[in-house]
The first five atom37 places (N, CA, C, CB, O) and aatype in JSON, in Angstrom:
{
  "aatype": [12, 0, 13, 19, 11, 16, 1, 14, 0, 14, 2, 7, 11, 9, 3, 9, 6, 5, 9, 10, 7, 1, 9, 7, 1, 15, 3, 0, 16, 16, 10, 14, 4, 9, 19, 15, 10, 0, 9, 6, 9, 10, 11, 9, 6, 11, 7, 11, 10, 15, 3, 19, 15, 1, 6, 16, 15, 1, 3, 18, 5, 10, 10, 17, 6, 18, 0, 3, 1, 9, 15, 7, 0, 0, 0, 3, 1, 18, 12, 6, 10, 11, 7, 18, 16, 19, 8, 8, 15, 8, 15, 0, 1, 18, 9, 16, 2, 7, 0, 7, 8, 10, 3, 15, 0, 6, 19, 0, 0, 10, 2, 0, 0, 0, 18, 11, 2, 9, 1, 12, 14, 0, 6, 3, 13, 10, 6, 1, 14, 8, 8, 10, 2],
  "atom_mask": [
    [1, 1, 1, 1, 1],
    [1, 1, 1, 1, 1],
    [1, 1, 1, 1, 1],
    [1, 1, 1, 1, 1],
    [1, 1, 1, 1, 1],
    [1, 1, 1, 1, 1],
    [1, 1, 1, 1, 1],
    [1, 1, 1, 1, 1],
    [1, 1, 1, 1, 1],
    [1, 1, 1, 1, 1],
    [1, 1, 1, 1, 1],
    [1, 1, 1, 0, 1],
    [1, 1, 1, 1, 1],
    [1, 1, 1, 1, 1],
    [1, 1, 1, 1, 1],
    [1, 1, 1, 1, 1],
    [1, 1, 1, 1, 1],
    [1, 1, 1, 1, 1],
    [1, 1, 1, 1, 1],
    [1, 1, 1, 1, 1],
    [1, 1, 1, 0, 1],
    [1, 1, 1, 1, 1],
    [1, 1, 1, 1, 1],
    [1, 1, 1, 0, 1],
    [1, 1, 1, 1, 1],
    [1, 1, 1, 1, 1],
    [1, 1, 1, 1, 1],
    [1, 1, 1, 1, 1],
    [1, 1, 1, 1, 1],
    [1, 1, 1, 1, 1],
    [1, 1, 1, 1, 1],
    [1, 1, 1, 1, 1],
    [1, 1, 1, 1, 1],
    [1, 1, 1, 1, 1],
    [1, 1, 1, 1, 1],
    [1, 1, 1, 1, 1],
    [1, 1, 1, 1, 1],
    [1, 1, 1, 1, 1],
    [1, 1, 1, 1, 1],
    [1, 1, 1, 1, 1],
    [1, 1, 1, 1, 1],
    [1, 1, 1, 1, 1],
    [1, 1, 1, 1, 1],
    [1, 1, 1, 1, 1],
    [1, 1, 1, 1, 1],
    [1, 1, 1, 1, 1],
    [1, 1, 1, 0, 1],
    [1, 1, 1, 1, 1],
    [1, 1, 1, 1, 1],
    [1, 1, 1, 1, 1],
    [1, 1, 1, 1, 1],
    [1, 1, 1, 1, 1],
    [1, 1, 1, 1, 1],
    [1, 1, 1, 1, 1],
    [1, 1, 1, 1, 1],
    [1, 1, 1, 1, 1],
    [1, 1, 1, 1, 1],
    [1, 1, 1, 1, 1],
    [1, 1, 1, 1, 1],
    [1, 1, 1, 1, 1],
    [1, 1, 1, 1, 1],
    [1, 1, 1, 1, 1],
    [1, 1, 1, 1, 1],
    [1, 1, 1, 1, 1],
    [1, 1, 1, 1, 1],
    [1, 1, 1, 1, 1],
    [1, 1, 1, 1, 1],
    [1, 1, 1, 1, 1],
    [1, 1, 1, 1, 1],
    [1, 1, 1, 1, 1],
    [1, 1, 1, 1, 1],
    [1, 1, 1, 0, 1],
    [1, 1, 1, 1, 1],
    [1, 1, 1, 1, 1],
    [1, 1, 1, 1, 1],
    [1, 1, 1, 1, 1],
    [1, 1, 1, 1, 1],
    [1, 1, 1, 1, 1],
    [1, 1, 1, 1, 1],
    [1, 1, 1, 1, 1],
    [1, 1, 1, 1, 1],
    [1, 1, 1, 1, 1],
    [1, 1, 1, 0, 1],
    [1, 1, 1, 1, 1],
    [1, 1, 1, 1, 1],
    [1, 1, 1, 1, 1],
    [1, 1, 1, 1, 1],
    [1, 1, 1, 1, 1],
    [1, 1, 1, 1, 1],
    [1, 1, 1, 1, 1],
    [1, 1, 1, 1, 1],
    [1, 1, 1, 1, 1],
    [1, 1, 1, 1, 1],
    [1, 1, 1, 1, 1],
    [1, 1, 1, 1, 1],
    [1, 1, 1, 1, 1],
    [1, 1, 1, 1, 1],
    [1, 1, 1, 0, 1],
    [1, 1, 1, 1, 1],
    [1, 1, 1, 0, 1],
    [1, 1, 1, 1, 1],
    [1, 1, 1, 1, 1],
    [1, 1, 1, 1, 1],
    [1, 1, 1, 1, 1],
    [1, 1, 1, 1, 1],
    [1, 1, 1, 1, 1],
    [1, 1, 1, 1, 1],
    [1, 1, 1, 1, 1],
    [1, 1, 1, 1, 1],
    [1, 1, 1, 1, 1],
    [1, 1, 1, 1, 1],
    [1, 1, 1, 1, 1],
    [1, 1, 1, 1, 1],
    [1, 1, 1, 1, 1],
    [1, 1, 1, 1, 1],
    [1, 1, 1, 1, 1],
    [1, 1, 1, 1, 1],
    [1, 1, 1, 1, 1],
    [1, 1, 1, 1, 1],
    [1, 1, 1, 1, 1],
    [1, 1, 1, 1, 1],
    [1, 1, 1, 1, 1],
    [1, 1, 1, 1, 1],
    [1, 1, 1, 1, 1],
    [1, 1, 1, 1, 1],
    [1, 1, 1, 1, 1],
    [1, 1, 1, 1, 1],
    [1, 1, 1, 1, 1],
    [1, 1, 1, 1, 1],
    [1, 1, 1, 1, 1],
    [1, 1, 1, 1, 1],
    [1, 1, 1, 1, 1],
    [1, 1, 1, 1, 1]
  ],
  "atom_positions": [
    [[116.47, 94.32, 94.32], [115.05, 94.57, 94.32], [114.81, 95.97, 93.77], [114.46, 94.43, 95.75], [115.54, 96.91, 94.07]],
    [[113.79, 96.09, 92.96], [113.46, 97.38, 92.36], [112.85, 98.31, 93.4], [112.48, 97.2, 91.18], [112.23, 97.86, 94.37]],
    [[113.04, 99.59, 93.19], [112.43, 100.57, 94.08], [111.22, 101.2, 93.38], [113.46, 101.66, 94.49], [111.27, 101.48, 92.18]],
    [[110.17, 101.42, 94.13], [108.97, 102.01, 93.56], [108.77, 103.35, 94.2], [107.72, 101.1, 93.76], [108.81, 103.47, 95.43]],
    [[108.56, 104.36, 93.39], [108.31, 105.71, 93.92], [106.89, 106.1, 93.58], [109.31, 106.74, 93.34], [106.39, 105.78, 92.5]],
    [[106.26, 106.78, 94.47], [104.92, 107.32, 94.21], [104.88, 108.73, 94.73], [103.8, 106.46, 94.85], [105.58, 109.06, 95.69]],
    [[104.08, 109.55, 94.11], [103.97, 110.95, 94.53], [102.61, 111.21, 95.1], [104.24, 111.89, 93.35], [101.62, 110.62, 94.65]],
    [[102.52, 112.09, 96.1], [101.2, 112.45, 96.6], [100.38, 113.16, 95.51], [101.32, 113.34, 97.84], [100.94, 113.83, 94.65]],
    [[99.09, 113.0, 95.57], [98.18, 113.71, 94.67], [98.23, 115.2, 95.0], [96.71, 113.17, 94.78], [98.79, 115.58, 96.03]],
    [[97.66, 116.05, 94.14], [97.67, 117.5, 94.43], [97.12, 117.86, 95.8], [96.88, 118.23, 93.39], [97.51, 118.87, 96.38]],
    [[96.18, 117.03, 96.33], [95.61, 117.33, 97.65], [96.52, 116.85, 98.78], [94.24, 116.69, 97.78], [96.16, 116.99, 99.95]],
    [[97.7, 116.29, 98.45], [98.64, 115.86, 99.47], [98.5, 114.42, 99.89], [0.0, 0.0, 0.0], [99.32, 113.92, 100.66]],
    [[97.47, 113.73, 99.41], [97.25, 112.33, 99.8], [97.88, 111.4, 98.78], [95.75, 112.03, 99.94], [97.99, 111.74, 97.6]],
    [[98.3, 110.25, 99.22], [98.83, 109.24, 98.32], [97.69, 108.35, 97.87], [99.96, 108.41, 99.01], [96.89, 107.89, 98.69]],
    [[97.6, 108.11, 96.58], [96.48, 107.37, 96.0], [96.68, 105.87, 96.16], [96.31, 107.73, 94.51], [97.52, 105.26, 95.49]],
    [[95.91, 105.28, 97.04], [96.0, 103.84, 97.28], [95.62, 103.06, 96.01], [95.09, 103.43, 98.47], [96.18, 102.0, 95.73]],
    [[94.65, 103.59, 95.24], [94.26, 102.91, 94.01], [95.44, 102.79, 93.05], [93.1, 103.66, 93.34], [95.56, 101.79, 92.35]],
    [[96.29, 103.79, 93.02], [97.48, 103.76, 92.17], [98.39, 102.6, 92.6], [98.24, 105.12, 92.24], [98.96, 101.9, 91.76]],
    [[98.52, 102.41, 93.9], [99.35, 101.32, 94.42], [98.75, 99.97, 94.02], [99.49, 101.42, 95.97], [99.47, 99.06, 93.59]],
    [[97.42, 99.86, 94.17], [96.77, 98.6, 93.81], [96.98, 98.3, 92.32], [95.25, 98.66, 94.14], [97.2, 97.15, 91.94]],
    [[96.93, 99.35, 91.48], [97.17, 99.17, 90.05], [98.58, 98.71, 89.78], [0.0, 0.0, 0.0], [98.81, 97.89, 88.89]],
    [[99.54, 99.23, 90.54], [100.94, 98.83, 90.34], [101.15, 97.38, 90.78], [101.88, 99.77, 91.13], [101.95, 96.67, 90.18]],
    [[100.45, 96.95, 91.8], [100.57, 95.55, 92.2], [100.18, 94.65, 91.04], [99.69, 95.24, 93.45], [100.84, 93.65, 90.77]],
    [[99.1, 95.01, 90.33], [98.64, 94.21, 89.21], [99.64, 94.14, 88.07], [0.0, 0.0, 0.0], [99.65, 93.16, 87.32]],
    [[100.49, 95.15, 87.93], [101.45, 95.19, 86.81], [102.86, 94.77, 87.24], [101.5, 96.6, 86.2], [103.78, 94.76, 86.42]],
    [[103.04, 94.45, 88.48], [104.39, 94.21, 88.97], [104.87, 92.8, 88.62], [104.46, 94.42, 90.47], [104.08, 91.92, 88.31]],
    [[106.17, 92.62, 88.67], [106.74, 91.29, 88.48], [107.25, 90.78, 89.83], [107.88, 91.32, 87.42], [107.06, 91.43, 90.86]],
    [[107.88, 89.64, 89.81], [108.3, 89.0, 91.07], [109.29, 89.85, 91.86], [108.91, 87.65, 90.78], [109.31, 89.77, 93.09]],
    [[110.09, 90.65, 91.19], [111.09, 91.42, 91.92], [110.51, 92.68, 92.55], [112.23, 91.79, 90.99], [111.03, 93.17, 93.55]],
    [[109.45, 93.22, 91.98], [108.91, 94.46, 92.52], [107.75, 94.23, 93.48], [108.46, 95.36, 91.4], [107.4, 95.12, 94.25]],
    [[107.14, 93.05, 93.45], [105.97, 92.8, 94.29], [106.22, 93.04, 95.77], [105.49, 91.4, 94.09], [105.44, 93.76, 96.39]],
    [[107.27, 92.46, 96.38], [107.5, 92.72, 97.81], [107.73, 94.2, 98.1], [108.69, 91.9, 98.31], [107.32, 94.7, 99.15]],
    [[108.39, 94.89, 97.19], [108.65, 96.31, 97.38], [107.34, 97.1, 97.38], [109.6, 96.84, 96.29], [107.16, 98.0, 98.2]],
    [[106.43, 96.78, 96.47], [105.16, 97.49, 96.4], [104.32, 97.23, 97.66], [104.37, 97.07, 95.14], [103.72, 98.15, 98.21]],
    [[104.3, 95.98, 98.11], [103.56, 95.68, 99.33], [104.15, 96.43, 100.51], [103.56, 94.17, 99.6], [103.41, 96.97, 101.33]],
    [[105.48, 96.47, 100.6], [106.12, 97.21, 101.69], [105.79, 98.7, 101.63], [107.64, 97.02, 101.64], [105.53, 99.33, 102.65]],
    [[105.8, 99.25, 100.42], [105.46, 100.66, 100.25], [104.03, 100.92, 100.72], [105.62, 101.08, 98.78], [103.77, 101.9, 101.42]],
    [[103.12, 100.06, 100.32], [101.72, 100.22, 100.72], [101.57, 100.15, 102.24], [100.84, 99.15, 100.05], [100.82, 100.92, 102.83]],
    [[102.28, 99.23, 102.86], [102.23, 99.11, 104.32], [102.73, 100.39, 104.97], [103.07, 97.91, 104.8], [102.12, 100.88, 105.92]],
    [[103.82, 100.94, 104.48], [104.36, 102.18, 105.06], [103.38, 103.33, 104.91], [105.69, 102.55, 104.4], [103.2, 104.11, 105.84]],
    [[102.74, 103.44, 103.76], [101.76, 104.49, 103.54], [100.61, 104.34, 104.51], [101.25, 104.47, 102.08], [100.15, 105.32, 105.1]],
    [[100.14, 103.11, 104.69], [99.01, 102.89, 105.61], [99.42, 103.16, 107.04], [98.49, 101.45, 105.48], [98.6, 103.62, 107.83]],
    [[100.66, 102.9, 107.4], [101.13, 103.25, 108.76], [101.06, 104.74, 108.97], [102.56, 102.76, 108.99], [100.63, 105.2, 110.02]],
    [[101.47, 105.5, 107.96], [101.4, 106.97, 108.06], [99.96, 107.41, 108.22], [102.03, 107.63, 106.83], [99.65, 108.25, 109.07]],
    [[99.07, 106.85, 107.41], [97.67, 107.22, 107.48], [97.09, 106.83, 108.84], [96.88, 106.56, 106.34], [96.3, 107.57, 109.41]],
    [[97.47, 105.66, 109.34], [96.99, 105.2, 110.64], [97.42, 106.16, 111.75], [97.5, 103.78, 110.93], [96.67, 106.41, 112.7]],
    [[98.64, 106.7, 111.63], [99.14, 107.64, 112.62], [98.3, 108.88, 112.76], [0.0, 0.0, 0.0], [98.29, 109.52, 113.81]],
    [[97.57, 109.22, 111.69], [96.69, 110.39, 111.76], [95.39, 110.1, 112.5], [96.38, 110.89, 110.37], [94.62, 111.01, 112.79]],
    [[95.17, 108.82, 112.79], [93.93, 108.41, 113.45], [94.21, 107.87, 114.85], [93.2, 107.34, 112.61], [93.66, 106.84, 115.26]],
    [[95.06, 108.55, 115.58], [95.48, 108.04, 116.89], [94.32, 107.96, 117.88], [96.57, 108.92, 117.45], [94.3, 107.06, 118.73]],
    [[93.38, 108.86, 117.8], [92.22, 108.83, 118.69], [91.05, 108.25, 117.9], [91.87, 110.26, 119.25], [90.31, 108.98, 117.24]],
    [[90.9, 106.94, 117.98], [89.84, 106.29, 117.19], [88.53, 106.37, 117.96], [90.2, 104.81, 116.88], [88.33, 105.66, 118.94]],
    [[87.67, 107.23, 117.5], [86.36, 107.38, 118.11], [85.3, 106.98, 117.08], [86.13, 108.85, 118.61], [85.63, 106.55, 115.97]],
    [[84.05, 107.12, 117.43], [82.97, 106.82, 116.48], [83.11, 107.67, 115.21], [81.58, 107.07, 117.14], [82.81, 107.2, 114.11]],
    [[83.56, 108.91, 115.38], [83.68, 109.81, 114.24], [84.79, 109.35, 113.28], [83.96, 111.23, 114.72], [84.65, 109.48, 112.06]],
    [[85.86, 108.81, 113.82], [86.98, 108.42, 112.96], [86.95, 106.95, 112.59], [88.29, 108.74, 113.64], [87.75, 106.5, 111.76]],
    [[86.04, 106.17, 113.19], [86.05, 104.74, 112.94], [85.74, 104.41, 111.48], [85.05, 104.05, 113.84], [86.2, 103.39, 110.97]],
    [[84.97, 105.28, 110.8], [84.71, 105.04, 109.38], [86.0, 105.11, 108.58], [83.69, 106.06, 108.84], [86.24, 104.28, 107.7]],
    [[86.83, 106.11, 108.89], [88.13, 106.23, 108.21], [89.04, 105.05, 108.56], [88.82, 107.56, 108.58], [89.77, 104.54, 107.71]],
    [[88.98, 104.65, 109.81], [89.8, 103.53, 110.27], [89.39, 102.24, 109.55], [89.67, 103.37, 111.8], [90.23, 101.44, 109.13]],
    [[88.06, 102.06, 109.42], [87.55, 100.89, 108.72], [88.02, 100.91, 107.26], [85.99, 100.84, 108.8], [88.34, 99.86, 106.69]],
    [[88.06, 102.09, 106.67], [88.53, 102.22, 105.29], [89.99, 101.77, 105.17], [88.37, 103.67, 104.8], [90.36, 101.13, 104.19]],
    [[90.81, 102.11, 106.17], [92.2, 101.64, 106.15], [92.28, 100.12, 106.19], [92.99, 102.24, 107.33], [93.11, 99.52, 105.51]],
    [[91.41, 99.49, 106.98], [91.37, 98.04, 107.03], [91.03, 97.49, 105.65], [90.36, 97.56, 108.08], [91.63, 96.52, 105.18]],
    [[90.04, 98.12, 105.01], [89.64, 97.63, 103.68], [90.79, 97.79, 102.69], [88.39, 98.4, 103.18], [91.01, 96.89, 101.88]],
    [[91.51, 98.9, 102.73], [92.68, 99.08, 101.85], [93.72, 98.01, 102.13], [93.29, 100.48, 102.03], [94.28, 97.43, 101.2]],
    [[93.99, 97.75, 103.39], [95.0, 96.74, 103.75], [94.58, 95.36, 103.23], [95.22, 96.69, 105.29], [95.4, 94.61, 102.72]],
    [[93.3, 95.05, 103.37], [92.8, 93.77, 102.87], [92.93, 93.69, 101.36], [91.35, 93.55, 103.28], [93.33, 92.66, 100.82]],
    [[92.6, 94.78, 100.68], [92.67, 94.8, 99.22], [94.12, 94.69, 98.75], [92.04, 96.08, 98.66], [94.4, 94.0, 97.78]],
    [[95.02, 95.36, 99.43], [96.43, 95.29, 99.06], [96.94, 93.87, 99.22], [97.28, 96.26, 99.9], [97.6, 93.34, 98.33]],
    [[96.64, 93.25, 100.37], [97.13, 91.88, 100.59], [96.45, 90.91, 99.63], [96.88, 91.45, 102.06], [97.09, 89.98, 99.15]],
    [[95.18, 91.12, 99.34], [94.46, 90.26, 98.39], [95.02, 90.38, 96.99], [0.0, 0.0, 0.0], [95.23, 89.38, 96.31]],
    [[95.27, 91.62, 96.56], [95.84, 91.83, 95.22], [97.24, 91.22, 95.11], [95.9, 93.34, 94.89], [97.6, 90.63, 94.09]],
    [[98.0, 91.36, 96.18], [99.36, 90.77, 96.18], [99.28, 89.25, 96.16], [100.16, 91.24, 97.41], [100.08, 88.6, 95.48]],
    [[98.34, 88.68, 96.9], [98.18, 87.22, 96.91], [97.76, 86.72, 95.52], [97.15, 86.79, 97.98], [98.24, 85.69, 95.05]],
    [[96.84, 87.45, 94.87], [96.43, 87.07, 93.52], [97.62, 87.1, 92.57], [95.32, 88.0, 93.01], [97.8, 86.19, 91.76]],
    [[98.44, 88.16, 92.69], [99.6, 88.27, 91.8], [100.6, 87.14, 92.06], [100.28, 89.64, 91.98], [101.19, 86.6, 91.13]],
    [[100.78, 86.8, 93.33], [101.67, 85.68, 93.69], [101.18, 84.41, 92.99], [101.7, 85.46, 95.25], [101.98, 83.68, 92.42]],
    [[99.88, 84.16, 93.04], [99.34, 82.95, 92.42], [99.52, 82.97, 90.92], [97.86, 82.79, 92.75], [99.84, 81.94, 90.31]],
    [[99.33, 84.15, 90.3], [99.55, 84.26, 88.85], [101.0, 83.98, 88.49], [99.13, 85.65, 88.35], [101.28, 83.34, 87.48]],
    [[101.92, 84.46, 89.32], [103.35, 84.21, 89.06], [103.69, 82.73, 89.19], [104.21, 85.01, 90.03], [104.66, 82.25, 88.59]],
    [[102.89, 82.0, 89.97], [103.09, 80.56, 90.13], [102.38, 79.76, 89.02], [102.57, 80.1, 91.51], [102.43, 78.53, 89.02]],
    [[101.74, 80.45, 88.08], [101.12, 79.77, 86.95], [99.62, 79.53, 87.06], [0.0, 0.0, 0.0], [99.05, 78.85, 86.21]],
    [[98.98, 80.08, 88.07], [97.54, 79.92, 88.22], [96.82, 81.11, 87.6], [97.16, 79.77, 89.7], [97.42, 82.17, 87.39]],
    [[95.54, 80.93, 87.31], [94.7, 82.02, 86.82], [93.68, 82.35, 87.9], [94.0, 81.65, 85.46], [93.03, 81.45, 88.44]],
    [[93.55, 83.62, 88.22], [92.61, 84.05, 89.27], [91.46, 84.8, 88.59], [93.32, 84.96, 90.35], [91.67, 85.76, 87.86]],
    [[90.23, 84.32, 88.86], [89.02, 84.95, 88.31], [88.23, 85.51, 89.48], [88.16, 83.93, 87.47], [88.13, 84.88, 90.53]],
    [[87.67, 86.69, 89.3], [86.82, 87.29, 90.33], [85.42, 87.48, 89.77], [87.4, 88.65, 90.81], [85.25, 87.94, 88.65]],
    [[84.42, 87.12, 90.55], [83.04, 87.48, 90.22], [82.59, 88.4, 91.33], [82.09, 86.21, 90.09], [83.37, 88.7, 92.24]],
    [[81.34, 88.87, 91.29], [80.88, 89.8, 92.32], [80.84, 89.17, 93.7], [79.53, 90.32, 91.97], [80.81, 89.9, 94.69]],
    [[80.82, 87.86, 93.8], [80.68, 87.24, 95.11], [81.76, 86.2, 95.43], [79.34, 86.59, 95.22], [81.76, 85.66, 96.54]],
    [[82.65, 85.91, 94.51], [83.62, 84.85, 94.79], [84.9, 85.05, 93.98], [83.01, 83.48, 94.49], [84.97, 85.87, 93.07]],
    [[85.89, 84.27, 94.36], [87.18, 84.27, 93.67], [87.47, 82.82, 93.27], [88.35, 84.86, 94.57], [87.41, 81.92, 94.11]],
    [[87.76, 82.61, 92.01], [88.04, 81.26, 91.51], [89.48, 81.2, 91.04], [87.06, 80.87, 90.36], [89.96, 82.11, 90.38]],
    [[90.15, 80.11, 91.38], [91.53, 79.92, 90.97], [91.58, 78.67, 90.11], [92.5, 79.82, 92.21], [91.09, 77.61, 90.5]],
    [[92.19, 78.8, 88.94], [92.26, 77.67, 88.03], [93.7, 77.4, 87.62], [91.4, 77.94, 86.8], [94.57, 78.26, 87.69]],
    [[93.91, 76.17, 87.18], [95.17, 75.82, 86.53], [94.79, 75.16, 85.22], [96.08, 74.88, 87.44], [93.63, 75.22, 84.83]],
    [[95.72, 74.54, 84.55], [95.41, 73.92, 83.26], [94.36, 72.84, 83.33], [0.0, 0.0, 0.0], [93.7, 72.54, 82.33]],
    [[94.18, 72.24, 84.5], [93.23, 71.12, 84.64], [91.84, 71.57, 85.09], [93.77, 70.09, 85.63], [90.94, 70.74, 85.23]],
    [[91.63, 72.85, 85.33], [90.31, 73.32, 85.74], [90.35, 74.0, 87.1], [0.0, 0.0, 0.0], [91.41, 74.36, 87.6]],
    [[89.16, 74.17, 87.69], [89.06, 74.84, 88.98], [89.72, 74.02, 90.09], [87.6, 75.11, 89.32], [89.63, 72.79, 90.1]],
    [[90.37, 74.7, 91.01], [90.96, 74.03, 92.16], [89.86, 73.8, 93.2], [92.13, 74.86, 92.76], [88.94, 74.6, 93.33]],
    [[89.96, 72.69, 93.94], [88.99, 72.46, 95.02], [89.34, 73.33, 96.22], [88.95, 70.96, 95.42], [90.39, 73.97, 96.24]],
    [[88.49, 73.34, 97.21], [88.66, 74.26, 98.36], [89.94, 73.96, 99.13], [87.44, 74.16, 99.31], [90.57, 74.89, 99.63]],
    [[90.33, 72.71, 99.25], [91.56, 72.39, 99.98], [92.79, 72.9, 99.23], [91.68, 70.87, 100.2], [93.73, 73.39, 99.84]],
    [[92.77, 72.77, 97.92], [93.89, 73.28, 97.1], [93.98, 74.8, 97.19], [93.74, 72.85, 95.62], [95.07, 75.37, 97.28]],
    [[92.82, 75.45, 97.15], [92.79, 76.92, 97.24], [93.3, 77.35, 98.61], [91.35, 77.47, 97.0], [94.09, 78.3, 98.71]],
    [[92.87, 76.66, 99.67], [93.32, 77.01, 101.02], [94.85, 76.87, 101.14], [92.62, 76.11, 102.08], [95.5, 77.73, 101.74]],
    [[95.4, 75.82, 100.59], [96.85, 75.61, 100.64], [97.59, 76.7, 99.85], [97.22, 74.21, 100.09], [98.63, 77.2, 100.28]],
    [[97.04, 77.07, 98.7], [97.67, 78.11, 97.88], [97.57, 79.47, 98.55], [97.03, 78.16, 96.48], [98.53, 80.25, 98.52]],
    [[96.43, 79.76, 99.16], [96.27, 81.02, 99.92], [97.29, 81.08, 101.06], [94.84, 81.14, 100.49], [97.91, 82.12, 101.28]],
    [[97.44, 79.98, 101.77], [98.39, 79.95, 102.89], [99.8, 80.23, 102.4], [98.34, 78.59, 103.61], [100.55, 80.98, 103.04]],
    [[100.18, 79.65, 101.28], [101.52, 79.88, 100.72], [101.68, 81.33, 100.3], [101.77, 78.96, 99.52], [102.72, 81.94, 100.55]],
    [[100.65, 81.89, 99.66], [100.72, 83.28, 99.22], [100.86, 84.22, 100.4], [99.48, 83.65, 98.4], [101.72, 85.1, 100.39]],
    [[100.03, 84.05, 101.42], [100.07, 84.97, 102.56], [101.33, 84.77, 103.4], [98.83, 84.78, 103.43], [101.81, 85.71, 104.03]],
    [[101.87, 83.56, 103.41], [103.16, 83.35, 104.1], [104.25, 84.12, 103.37], [103.52, 81.81, 104.19], [105.17, 84.66, 103.99]],
    [[104.15, 84.15, 102.04], [105.15, 84.82, 101.23], [105.1, 86.32, 101.38], [104.97, 84.46, 99.79], [106.14, 86.97, 101.46]],
    [[103.89, 86.91, 101.43], [103.77, 88.37, 101.48], [103.41, 88.91, 102.84], [102.75, 88.82, 100.49], [103.54, 90.12, 103.07]],
    [[102.95, 88.08, 103.77], [102.45, 88.49, 105.09], [101.3, 89.47, 104.93], [103.58, 89.13, 105.92], [101.42, 90.49, 104.25]],
    [[100.19, 89.15, 105.56], [99.03, 90.04, 105.45], [99.31, 91.35, 106.12], [97.79, 89.4, 106.05], [99.55, 91.38, 107.33]],
    [[99.28, 92.45, 105.38], [99.59, 93.76, 105.97], [98.7, 94.12, 107.14], [99.48, 94.83, 104.92], [99.19, 94.64, 108.14]],
    [[97.41, 93.85, 107.04], [96.5, 94.27, 108.11], [96.89, 93.63, 109.45], [95.05, 93.9, 107.75], [96.79, 94.27, 110.5]],
    [[97.32, 92.4, 109.41], [97.71, 91.71, 110.63], [98.98, 92.3, 111.23], [97.91, 90.22, 110.36], [99.2, 92.24, 112.44]],
    [[99.83, 92.87, 110.37], [101.13, 93.35, 110.82], [101.08, 94.67, 111.58], [102.02, 93.5, 109.65], [101.89, 94.88, 112.49]],
    [[100.16, 95.55, 111.23], [100.29, 96.88, 111.83], [99.01, 97.53, 112.32], [100.9, 97.77, 110.87], [99.08, 98.6, 112.93]],
    [[97.88, 96.94, 112.09], [96.64, 97.56, 112.57], [96.04, 96.74, 113.7], [95.62, 97.7, 111.43], [96.02, 95.51, 113.64]],
    [[95.56, 97.42, 114.71], [94.79, 96.77, 115.76], [93.4, 97.36, 115.69], [95.45, 96.96, 117.18], [93.23, 98.58, 115.73]],
    [[92.4, 96.51, 115.6], [91.03, 97.0, 115.5], [90.55, 97.5, 116.86], [90.1, 95.9, 114.97], [90.77, 96.85, 117.88]],
    [[89.88, 98.65, 116.86], [89.21, 99.05, 118.1], [88.12, 98.02, 118.41], [88.6, 100.5, 117.98], [87.56, 97.41, 117.5]],
    [[87.82, 97.84, 119.68], [86.86, 96.8, 120.08], [85.5, 96.96, 119.4], [86.67, 96.81, 121.58], [84.86, 95.96, 119.07]],
    [[85.05, 98.19, 119.19], [83.73, 98.36, 118.61], [83.68, 98.04, 117.12], [83.26, 99.78, 118.83], [82.6, 98.05, 116.53]],
    [[84.83, 97.76, 116.49], [84.85, 97.36, 115.07], [85.02, 95.86, 114.9], [85.97, 98.08, 114.35], [84.95, 95.37, 113.77]],
    [[85.25, 95.12, 115.98], [85.44, 93.67, 115.86], [84.13, 92.98, 115.57], [86.05, 93.1, 117.13], [84.09, 91.76, 115.44]]
  ]
}
């Protein structure tokens, strides 16, 4: 498996957008490594938010959004590697193969396979505070 290295930005933070970009360019051998790297970075960031109050909940919510985006981008890449085309509009995601758009049952089955393969990062390491549920 390939190793992926990333450097903190000049302000000391690791750029999540850079990781998301790398997911889009990765191949089958680097994809699990990139997802693992992103999970580790988010764990570090989560550790800085040990006292989740109203003041920090916005930052905590942002971590959830990053985790969702990372898992979504990885799932999209998984589907592309399986030969599907993923289209995004402002309100929906469409998955096609050579025969046209997949129906909702086919999309649900493909999503389940993708998330089983990569495991949703948010489910693995974040617990939502009750006031964010």
